[in-house]
ZAMARGU-4260 file (C-alpha; in steps of 0.2 Angstrom, whole numbers, plus 5000, padded with zeros to 4 digits):
<rodrens>
0) 5000/5000/5000 | 5014/5013/5003 | 5022/5020/4988 | 5039/5015/4983 | 5054/5024/4990
5) 5062/5034/4976 | 5045/5036/4967 | 5048/5055/4967 | 5066/5055/4961 | 5060/5055/4943
10) 5046/5067/4945 | 5047/5082/4933 | 5049/5098/4944 | 5034/5109/4947 | 5043/5120/4959
15) 5041/5135/4947 | 5023/5135/4951 | 5027/5141/4968 | 5026/5158/4962 | 5007/5156/4963
20) 5008/5155/4982 | 5011/5174/4984 | 5000/5177/4969 | 4985/5168/4977 | 4987/5178/4993
25) 4989/5194/4984 | 4973/5190/4974 | 4963/5186/4990 | 4969/5202/4999 | 4966/5212/4984
30) 4948/5207/4983 | 4950/5199/4966 | 4936/5188/4959 | 4935/5171/4968 | 4938/5162/4951
35) 4955/5169/4950 | 4959/5165/4968 | 4953/5147/4965 | 4964/5145/4950 | 4979/5152/4958
40) 4977/5142/4974 | 4975/5126/4964 | 4991/5129/4955 | 5000/5134/4971 | 4995/5117/4979
45) 5003/5107/4965 | 5021/5111/4969 | 5018/5111/4988 | 5011/5093/4986 | 5027/5089/4977
50) 5038/5096/4991 | 5029/5086/5004 | 5031/5070/4993 | 5050/5073/4991 | 5053/5077/5010
55) 5043/5061/5015 | 5054/5051/5003 | 5070/5058/5009 | 5064/5054/5027 | 5059/5037/5021
60) 5076/5033/5014 | 5085/5038/5030 | 5073/5027/5040 | 5075/5011/5031 | 5063/5000/5021
65) 5050/4995/5035 | 5049/5012/5044 | 5051/5021/5027 | 5037/5012/5020 | 5026/5016/5035
70) 5031/5034/5033 | 5025/5034/5015 | 5009/5025/5020 | 5006/5038/5033 | 5011/5054/5024
75) 5008/5049/5006 | 4992/5058/5004 | 4994/5071/5017 | 4990/5085/5005 | 4973/5077/5001
80) 4970/5074/5019 | 4973/5092/5024 | 4962/5099/5010 | 4948/5086/5014 | 4948/5091/5033
85) 4946/5109/5029 | 4932/5104/5017 | 4923/5094/5031 | 4925/5109/5043 | 4917/5120/5030
90) 4902/5108/5027 | 4907/5104/5009 | 4903/5086/5011 | 4898/5083/4993 | 4915/5091/4987
95) 4925/5081/4999 | 4917/5064/4995 | 4918/5068/4976 | 4937/5072/4979 | 4940/5055/4987
100) 4931/5046/4973 | 4941/5057/4960 | 4957/5052/4968 | 4954/5034/4967 | 4947/5033/4949
105) 4961/5046/4943 | 4975/5034/4950 | 4967/5018/4943 | 4962/5025/4926 | 4971/5041/4921
110) 4988/5037/4930 | 4989/5019/4925 | 4982/5022/4908 | 4994/5036/4904 | 5008/5025/4911
115) 5003/5010/4901 | 5002/5021/4885 | 5018/5030/4888 | 5028/5014/4892 | 5019/5004/4878
120) 5025/5017/4865 | 5043/5012/4870 | 5041/4994/4874 | 5030/4981/4865 | 5025/4973/4881
125) 5029/4977/4900 | 5028/4966/4914 | 5024/4967/4933 | 5020/4956/4947 | 5002/4949/4945
130) 5002/4943/4963 | 5005/4961/4969 | 4991/4967/4958 | 4979/4953/4964 | 4982/4959/4982
135) 4979/4977/4978 | 4963/4973/4968 | 4956/4963/4983 | 4959/4978/4994 | 4950/4989/4982
140) 4935/4977/4981 | 4934/4978/5000 | 4934/4997/4999 | 4920/4996/4986 | 4910/4985/4997
145) 4912/4998/5011 | 4905/5011/4999 | 4891/5001/4993 | 4883/4994/5009 | 4879/5011/5018
150) 4872/5017/5001 | 4861/5002/5000 | 4855/5004/5018 | 4850/5022/5014 | 4841/5018/4998
155) 4831/5003/5005 | 4828/5009/5023 | 4822/5026/5029 | 4834/5025/5044 | 4839/5038/5057
160) 4854/5049/5058 | 4860/5039/5072 | 4859/5022/5062 | 4868/5030/5048 | 4882/5036/5060
165) 4884/5019/5067 | 4885/5011/5050 | 4898/5024/5044 | 4909/5022/5060 | 4908/5003/5059
170) 4913/5003/5040 | 4927/5016/5044 | 4934/5005/5058 | 4934/4989/5047 | 4943/4998/5033
175) 4956/5006/5044 | 4959/4989/5052 | 4961/4981/5035 | 4973/4994/5029 | 4984/4990/5044
180) 4983/4972/5040 | 4988/4976/5022 | 5003/4986/5028 | 5009/4971/5039 | 5007/4960/5023
185) 5016/4972/5011 | 5030/4978/5023 | 5033/4963/5033 | 5027/4946/5030 | 5026/4946/5011
190) 5037/4961/5006 | 5046/4950/4992 | 5030/4951/4982 | 5030/4970/4980 | 5048/4975/4974
195) 5047/4993/4980 | 5066/4994/4985 | 5076/5006/4974 | 5094/5008/4978 | 5095/5027/4982
200) 5104/5037/4995 | 5096/5052/5003 | 5100/5068/4995 | 5093/5080/5008 | 5099/5081/5026
205) 5087/5076/5040 | 5084/5094/5046 | 5080/5100/5028 | 5068/5086/5025 | 5059/5090/5042
210) 5058/5108/5039 | 5052/5106/5021 | 5039/5094/5026 | 5032/5105/5040 | 5033/5122/5031
215) 5025/5114/5015 | 5011/5106/5025 | 5007/5123/5034 | 5007/5132/5018 | 4996/5119/5010
220) 4984/5122/5025 | 4983/5140/5021 | 4981/5138/5002 | 4968/5125/5005 | 4958/5137/5016
225) 4958/5149/5002 | 4953/5136/4990 | 4938/5130/5001 | 4932/5148/5003 | 4932/5151/4985
230) 4923/5135/4979 | 4905/5142/4981 | 4907/5158/4971 | 4918/5149/4958 | 4904/5135/4956
235) 4891/5149/4954 | 4902/5159/4942 | 4907/5145/4931 | 4890/5135/4931 | 4898/5119/4936
240) 4893/5107/4949 | 4902/5103/4966 | 4902/5085/4961 | 4913/5089/4946 | 4924/5101/4956
245) 4927/5087/4968 | 4930/5073/4956 | 4941/5082/4943 | 4948/5097/4951 | 4951/5095/4969
250) 4956/5077/4966 | 4969/5081/4953 | 4978/5095/4962 | 4985/5085/4976 | 4991/5070/4965
255) 4998/5078/4949 | 5016/5077/4954 | 5014/5059/4960 | 5005/5055/4943 | 5020/5062/4933
260) 5032/5051/4942 | 5022/5035/4939 | 5022/5039/4920 | 5041/5043/4921 | 5044/5026/4929
265) 5034/5017/4915 | 5044/5026/4902 | 5060/5018/4910 | 5052/5001/4911 | 5050/5001/4929
270) 5032/4995/4929 | 5032/4987/4946 | 5036/5004/4954 | 5022/5012/4943 | 5010/4999/4949
275) 5014/5003/4967 | 5012/5021/4965 | 4995/5020/4957 | 4987/5006/4967 | 4996/5012/4983
280) 4988/5029/4982 | 4971/5023/4978 | 4971/5010/4992 | 4977/5023/5004 | 4963/5035/5000
285) 4950/5021/5001 | 4956/5012/5016 | 4964/5026/5026 | 4960/5044/5022 | 4941/5041/5019
290) 4938/5032/5035 | 4949/5044/5045 | 4938/5058/5039 | 4923/5050/5047 | 4932/5051/5064
295) 4939/5068/5061 | 4921/5075/5056 | 4914/5068/5072 | 4928/5077/5082 | 4925/5093/5073
300) 4906/5092/5077 | 4902/5091/5058 | 4898/5072/5056 | 4901/5066/5039 | 4893/5049/5035
305) 4900/5035/5023 | 4886/5036/5011 | 4892/5040/4994 | 4881/5044/4979 | 4876/5031/4966
310) 4886/5038/4952 | 4901/5039/4963 | 4900/5021/4968 | 4897/5016/4950 | 4913/5026/4945
315) 4924/5017/4958 | 4916/5000/4954 | 4919/5002/4935 | 4936/5008/4937 | 4941/4994/4948
320) 4933/4981/4936 | 4942/4989/4921 | 4959/4989/4930 | 4956/4971/4936 | 4952/4964/4919
325) 4967/4973/4911 | 4980/4971/4924 | 4977/4953/4931 | 4989/4945/4919 | 5004/4955/4925
330) 5007/4963/4907 | 5003/4979/4899 | 5004/4988/4882 | 4999/5004/4874 | 4982/4999/4869
335) 4977/4994/4887 | 4983/5011/4892 | 4972/5020/4879 | 4957/5009/4885 | 4959/5015/4903
340) 4960/5033/4898 | 4945/5030/4887 | 4935/5024/4902 | 4941/5039/4912 | 4935/5051/4898
345) 4918/5042/4897 | 4916/5044/4916 | 4922/5062/4916 | 4909/5067/4903 | 4895/5057/4911
350) 4898/5064/4928 | 4900/5081/4922 | 4882/5081/4916 | 4875/5070/4930 | 4882/5083/4943
355) 4874/5097/4933 | 4857/5091/4934
</rodrens>
């Protein structure tokens, strides 16, 4: 489940986008239109997420494979978690739920699809561990089960708020426990199946890594606050739905740097690392970040249930099915990559109009 050490070493630098950090604050303080603030803030978060990822990787390299894997498993999606917590605090439950779903289907369809396509343009066929993929897909299917059952309860029973809360907390507890078990499996008892280790010496000192991680996380929090405040006027100004913003805007900005590194590894024929990045991030969102938000929402006094919309559940189920069929044989080619991207495009267009109704 944790993403491989060194996964960000090949990542194209997005550091030049840091210019949008002061730009976004200047736009906010200057009372500029919320659409501009939203756009500048989204661009500012991209390189900050990359800095958090690089700092986490450097700390992981110093900590060794097991502790390092645990660090990646804990902080791998910290940007998404910070943004999601602020969305929950603001009561933007539709956006935060959609962003979780968007992160999962984006990694499974867009990232893997682009990786298969880019790698397949250089190599006729690429191989990776079918056993590792099987473990990852099983975890995803368990997550889909956790998404489906609360929704079925709401659709078939009137239910009370208390009952929905009990179901949501129970599902969250089970998913977090399964995530912990999966970590034990991938980091300790069956580490040989996942092949994450890449010989690499840390390039940053310990203090630089820690300071970068803390400062970037704090600035991400500030930028996320601006983003959350600008969502409502931006949605009204552009005439788009909150569902679409969550699925295809918020979901992408925290993952763009990670996405680029997965494709870069595929081009260099390191498909096992690509698989670990894409599946690892999806599973971390589904089994850790989403359940944690249920507990955090209760602590904030803004309870968020684990009931997702029919279209969101269908998107995750179809993405998991498509990736399962294509990846179970442990081989990939450019056509399969194009097919996954095609599924992502179909879901994107469909959900755009579903959310606009």
